[in-house]
N, C-alpha and C positions, 0 to 999 in steps of 0.2 A: 507144686514145685517147691523144692526145700531151698533153704538159703545156705550159701557157701559157708565153710568155717571162717573164712576171711571176713565176711559181712557179720557173723556173729561175734567175732573177736572185736570188730570195730564198734559193734553195738555195745558190748561189754565195756570197751575202753571209754566210750562216750558217757555210758552210765556212771563209771567211776569218776570221770572228770566232773560231772554234774554233781555227785555227791561230795567230791572235794571241794567244789565251789560252795555248796551248801553248808559244809562244816566251816569254811572260812568265813562266810557271811555270818553264820551263827556265832562264831566266836568274836566277831566284830561287835556283837550286841552285848557284851559283858563290859559296859562302861557307865559312867556316871551313877554308879551305884544301883544300876538295874540289870536285869536279865533279859535275854532275848524276847521271851514270852511277854514280859512287861512292856517293852518298846511296842511290841505288836499291839498290845491293849491299848497303850497310849495313842498310837497312830490311829487305831480303830475310833476311839472315842473323840479324837480331835476332828476326824473326817466324817463321821456318821451323821446323817440328819437327826434331829430331835427325837423322833419316834423310834429310832434304831439305838439310841443311847441307853440300852438296857442290859442286864446280865443276860437275859435270855437271847437277845439279838446277838450279843457278843459271842456267847457259847455256840450259837448256830454258825456264826461266821468262822470261829476259831476251830469248828468241828471238835467240840469238848463237851463234857457234861455241864449242867448247871451248877453243880456243886464245885467243880474245879474253876469254873469262871467266877463263881461267887468268891471263892478264896483268893484268886487273883485281884478281883476288884478290891477285896477288904485290904490287901497288901497296898494297893495303890492309894486307897483312901487314907490308910494310916500314914503314908509317906507324904500325904497332903498334895497328891498329884490328881486325884478325882474328888469331886464333891458330889453328894446325893442331893437331888432336887426332886421333890414330890411334884407330880403333875396335878395342878389345881383341878382340872375336870374329872381326875380319876385317882383318888388318893391312895388306891392300891399300886399304882404304877410309880416308880421312882426311876428317874433318869440319872445318868452319871455324866458330868461335865468335867473336861480337864480344867485344872486350875491355872493361874497365871504362871505358877512355878513349872507345870507340865508343859505349857506352851513355850516357856524359855528353854527347857531341856530339849524339846523337839526341834529347836533351832540348831541343835548339835547332834541330830539323830544320825548314828552310825550308818544307817541304810543310805545317807547321802553320798558317802564314799563310794559304796557299791553302784548307786545309780549313776555317779559320775563316770565310772569306768564304761558303763553302757552307753551313757550320752555321748562319749567320745567316739563311738562307732558311728560310720556313715548312717544317714537316715535310713536307705533301703535295708542295710543289714540290721538295724534295730527292728524295723518292721518284720523282717524274715525270722528274727530271733524270737521276737514276741509270739508270732504265729507258731513256730515250731514248738516253743516251751508250752503254749497253750494246749497244742495237740497232745504232747506228752502228759501234760497234767490231767487233761481229760481221760486219757489212757489209763493212767494210774488210779484216778478216783473211780473209773468203771470197774476196776479189779478190786476195790474196797468194798463195792456194794453187795 
């Protein structure tokens, strides 16, 4: 059974709205002297457990190459937002920890404004939105594989 042109147009319109939301959210990330990808890295290193605070783990999380992740980390180290900490049990492993400066910046994370809009939705709608967006994300990821 094929979908009607109306449902396809509706799906196209929804996809366009989602892209627009993504662009707005992305543009909100150009603040405090950081780019959106740098905010993503700071959030990651601030929340990750110690064993996941490595360039490789961040690269996997961010779906990027080790080289690109390493360059991102280098920028954040230069900005004094991350610090390298060798692991005593394995000197080959270096963990990355957010500095006090980074934690202070994260208090003004632009994503908080985006989250506040979502938080204003009634609880059941937040749950439904999370469920639907997770399904869309899984569908998109399956197309990339």
